[in-house]
N, C-alpha and C positions, 0 to 999 in steps of 0.2 A: 599276715603273714611274711616274718623276713625268709627271707631268700637264703637258702644253705652254701650257695656257691654263687662268688663275684670273679666274672673272667674281662679282663680288660688288655686290649691288645695296644702294645707302647709302637714299635717297629713293622714296620713289611717292608718285604722285597722281593717284588712279584708276588705269587701264591704264599711265600713263608713268610710268616710273621713270629712277632718275639711279644709274648705276654708275661700277665700276672694272672694264677688263681688262687682267690678265696677263700680259705673254708674254717669252718670254727676250729680248729688246730692250728690254725698257721696258713700261710701262702708259701705259695711254690710258684718258680718262674717255667715257662716256656720258650721253646720245644725243652720236654722235661722227659728223661729215662726214669723208670720206677724197680728197682733193683726189687725182685720177688720174694718174700717170705712165707712161701706156703703155709705152712703149720704155725706161725706166729712170729717168725726170726728168719732171718738171713742167715744161713747155717755156718757156723763153726766163727761169726763176725759178733761182738758188743753193738747194740744199738748206736751209741755214742762212736765210733768208727766207721759204722754206714754211716753215718753224719759227716763225719770229718770227711769222706769220698768225694762229698760233697751231694749227697742226696739228699730229697729236700721231701721227700711223698714216694710211700713205702706201696707195696701192693700184697693183701693176703688173701687166700682162697677158703673161699665160702664151704666146697665141700667138705675138704679135711678138718677144719675145724670145728664143724656139726660132727663130726664122726668123732672126734678130739680132739679136747677136753667137752665140746658141746657148749653151744651159743648162749644156754642158759645160766653156765657157771662161769662165762664169762663174760656175761653182764651182772652176773652178783657181784664179781669182781672187780668191777668200774668199766666193763668196755675192752678192746681190744687193744687202743693205746694204753690203758694204766698195764693190762695184763701182759702186754710183751714187752713194757714203758721205753714208749716211743711215743714222744709228745707230738712232732709234724702230723701232717695228714697221712689219711690213709686211705686207698681203694682195695674195695673187696669184687671178685669174678662172681659171678652167679654159683656157678656149679653144670653152666649149660656148655662150657668145652667138656668138659670130665663126660658130658654125652658122648661124647666123640672119640675123644682120646681111650675110653672105659668100653668104647662098643662091643665087646667082648665079655662085659660084665654088668648091660643093664638089655633094658629096653625103652625106647619111646613110643608113646602115643601121643595123641592129640592133647590129653590131659597135662601130660608131664613126664616122666624117666623114673625109672623103677633102675631101681642099682642093688647090686647085689654088694657089700658092704667089703671094704679091704682091712677092716679089723674084726672082725668076727664072723662073716659071711651071710649075717641077716638081710632080709630084703629092708633097700630107704626108698621111700618115694618121697620125690622132689617134683615141687608145680609153684606156678608162677607165686602161687600167696606163699607156700612155705619158704620158697630162697628168699624173697621179701622179707617175710619173718623171721628168719635166720640172722639176716643181714639187719634189721634194725636190733633186735638183740647185742649181736657183735659192736654193733657202732660207730662204723669206721663213716670217714667226711661224703667218700663219694661210694655207691654201691652201683653193682652193674643188674639191668634188669635179663630174668630166665631167657635164655631163647632158643632153640632150635640149629644147633650148628650143624651143618652137612659137611661132608669132605666136595671139599671144591672142586674136585676136579674127576671127571668118570675114571674109578678103580681100573678098569680094564685099559683105559688108555692111558694111565699115570705114568711119568718120566721116569719114577723112582718105584723100587718094590716095597712096603712100605705097608707094616701088617696093620696099624690102625684103620688104613683105609681098604685092606682086604674084611677088616672083622666090621667094620662099619657098613660096607655092601654086602655081606654077608646077614650082617642082623636088620637090613634093609630090604632087602629080596625075599623076608620071608613070604610075601604074597606070590600067590600061583606064577603071576609076568614075570615074577624075578625082577631085578634092580634097574629102574629106569634111570637115569640121571639126573634129566631133565624134572622126570615127575617129581625125584626127590627135593630141589632146589627148591620148585613152585611148594611144594609141602613145607617145606623148611622156611619160604617167605615168609606162609599165609599164617603159620604158628609161630613164627619171630611177630607180629604183628597183632594177631589174639594175643599172645601170653605179654606182649607190654604193654596192653590196654589191662589188662589182669593185675601183672605189676603194679602199675600206677592207680589202681582202685585198691589195693593190698596195703600200700605205702604208709603207717602211720605214724613217720617224724617225718613230714618234709619239708617241715620248716628249717630239721636239723643234719639231712643225710638231701644228697643230691641224686638223684635216681638217674643213670644215664639208658640211652637206648641204644641195640647195636642194628647194625645193617648187614644183613647179609645177604647173597646171592651169585656164595663160585665166583667163577671166573668170568662170567655171565655179564656182560655189560649191560644189557637189554632187564637184566632179573634184579640188577644193580640199583637202575634206577626206578626199577616198579618196587624197591623196598626203601629207597632213598624216601621218594615223593610221600611213602604212608607212616615211616618211622618217625623221619624229621615232620612230616605232619603235626604231631603229635607234641605238643610243646613241654621239650623237658632242661632243666639246666646243662645237660651235655650229649654228647652223639659218639656212638664206639662203630667204627669199622672190623666187624668180625670174621672168622668163616676164609680166614688167609693163613697161609703160612702152614696150611693143613693137606699138603700132599704136591702144591704146585711149586713151579719154578721160581727165580728171584725176581728174571723180566716177568713171568705173570703176575707178582706181588705189585710191582711196581706199576705195569700195566694196566691192573683193578683202584690202585691208591691212587695215582692220575687222572684216571676218570670218577673216583669216586668224592676225592676228598674238596675237591673246588666247586661240589654241588649243595655240600653240606651247611648248615649256617653259620653266616660269615661272624655273628658276632657268641658266637657259642663255644668252647674248647672240643677239640676233635681227638678221639684214642683209637691209633690204632691197634689191635688188640696181640700179643703173643709177637710180635716181630722186633728181633733184637741184632741182627748182623749191618755193622757199621755201614754197609752200601745200602740195605734195606730205610734204614732211617734215615739215610742223609737224602735220598730219592724223595721218602715219604716228606721230608720236611721242607724240601722244594715243591710238594705239591699240597703242600700248606694243613696238614698234623701238627699239631700240638704235643700228644704224650704216650709213649710209650712204654711197655712192658715185656720181659722176654726173663726166662731161667738162664740163656746160653751164658750170661757170664760166670754165676755162680755152680752151674753143671759142669761147663768145659773147665772150670777151676779146676773140681775134686778129680777131673780127671788128668792133671798134669797140662793143659791146654791154654796159654797165656796169650792173649788177644796184644798184637804191636802195630802201628801204622808204622815200622820201618821197613824203607824195603827191601823188595826180595823174597820178603817172608809170608807173605800171603795172606795177612791178618791175622794168624796165630802160626805161634809158635810151641810146638812138641816138646815139651822138655824130659821126657823118657827115650827119647831118642840119642843114642848115641853122641849124636856129632856135638851138646851139648856136656857130655860130662867135665870136660877141663876148658869149659868156656867161663873167661873170669868178669863179661858183660853184665851188666843189669837183664831183669827182663826185657828191655823199654828203654834204651840211651832216650833221657830227654824226660822220661814221665817222674811224675811228683808224686808217686804212690810212695806207704810205707817202705816198702821191699825196695823199688829202685831209688829212692832217694829220702831216708828214713830222720834227714836234719829237714824235710820242707815246712815251710809253718805250718800246715793245718794240724800236725800229728803228734801226742802228747808228749812224747821224748823225742829229744830234737838230735840227737848222739847217735854217732854210727856210719860206717860207710854201709852204700847198697850193698843188697844180698847178691851173691854171683848168680846165673844161671847151672852152676857147677854146684853149687851149693843146695839151691832149688831142689835139682833132679838129686841129688842126694837124699834130699827131706823124703822125696815121690819114693824113690828104690829103698830108705829104712821104713815107710810106712810111719812115716812121723806126721802128725799131726799140724806140724806149722808148715809143710808144704802147702798143701789145700788152702791153710787161712793167705798165707802171703798171696799165692795167685789170686784167691779169691779178691782181696783186697785193691791187687793191681785191677785185675778186671774190670771191678767196679766202678774203680774211678777212672779208667779208658773211657769207661760210657760218659760216663760224669764229663770228665774233659772234650767229647765228642761234642755232645750238646749247648756247653760251654762255647764251644766255637763257631758253631753253628750259631749261637745267639747273636754272636760276637758278628758274625759276617752280614748276619742280616741288619743289625742294629747300622751296622756302619758301610754298610753295600757294599763291603770289602771280599768278594767271591774271589779274587785275586790270591788276596791274600789266604784266602781258605785251601784254596787250591797249591798253594806255594807248601802250606804246613801237610799238607796231603794228598799230593800227585796221584796218588793212585785211586780217587776220587772224583778225577776232572773230568773223562767223561760226563759222568751224570751232571756238571753242572755246567758245562758246553750244551746237553741236551735240552735244560730250561733254557738258555742263554737265548733271550733273543734282540740283539746287536744293544742293547742300553746298558743302563746302567749294572743291571743286577736281572736275577732269572725273570724269568716273562713265565 
């Protein structure tokens, strides 16, 4: 049986590594950031422009494509690559995260999840078998196992007041004893392992599509170890860290990832699901993670928030603020995206000057479509520049250069340093 995925590590620096993942639809370099095309599109941006930002692999959402237009229709039209006109690798999530994020309209049991459709209100049943069948029909290169994603922290003690946490706790407290967070984590771990076995047994295209397992356990490191042993004990092409960025702080995410990633198989790709802030990605790469996805670049762009490494901006500029009304500077000086540098070599049109912050702000104020499009392209390029910068630092063992370019991340590199040429 031919392997659906091949992972080659080219360089290491401490736990961090640079590699290449080869799939039936081409290869991508790691560390890799995957833009999210939830419904078969990265909102507002043509596929060739997504490619020009540096993206080599995209993520699609199984749950949403199942609802509309349906996986069988996509299969008849040649699979998700042909359907969305993207010829590179694609990863699909399984719908397991939606069981957490839509806790107010679903019910979880030992066999699967019953959702209330966001399209027509009908009841949709997802099980490990149906999640795999749908992904087999969609045809991505990498497909995720159906897992049970619990709140990572006890909603009663959460550092932030999140509606999703409250909904998840309310749903899971249907028993007379009420909500018990430790029991919920144990139950999610046990279900995730059982469901992975069912996913593997149901997988109809193992020679064409790589199935990844997902490690749960919340912020409890002992429970993470329990899940690592059992999930990674099942031989699969790759593995993911799930159940993070679901209520915990950035420091807690880093603590879980630093504990978990080095214990995952060395020769397989490691994927951190749904994490996308610059600091979180950098910390995870230093811990040995290879793949990332997040809606932050595109969702924040549609809300006029541009990511930047410019000193003093704390990671983002909020273009609706009045202070940008007469600002002639580009979104991020030195960026080579089409908003900041239309003459850069990657873009089909090389003419024109940078779009000013004042102009982009005007576009949002006037509710013009070009505003979200420009900031989306900028944000996508920002994260591709970040991962390219990390790959360079690992290959060249040049963390001093990385810190010189991104001094606001110096504490993360220092934390990983052990007195040698690179992070430990």
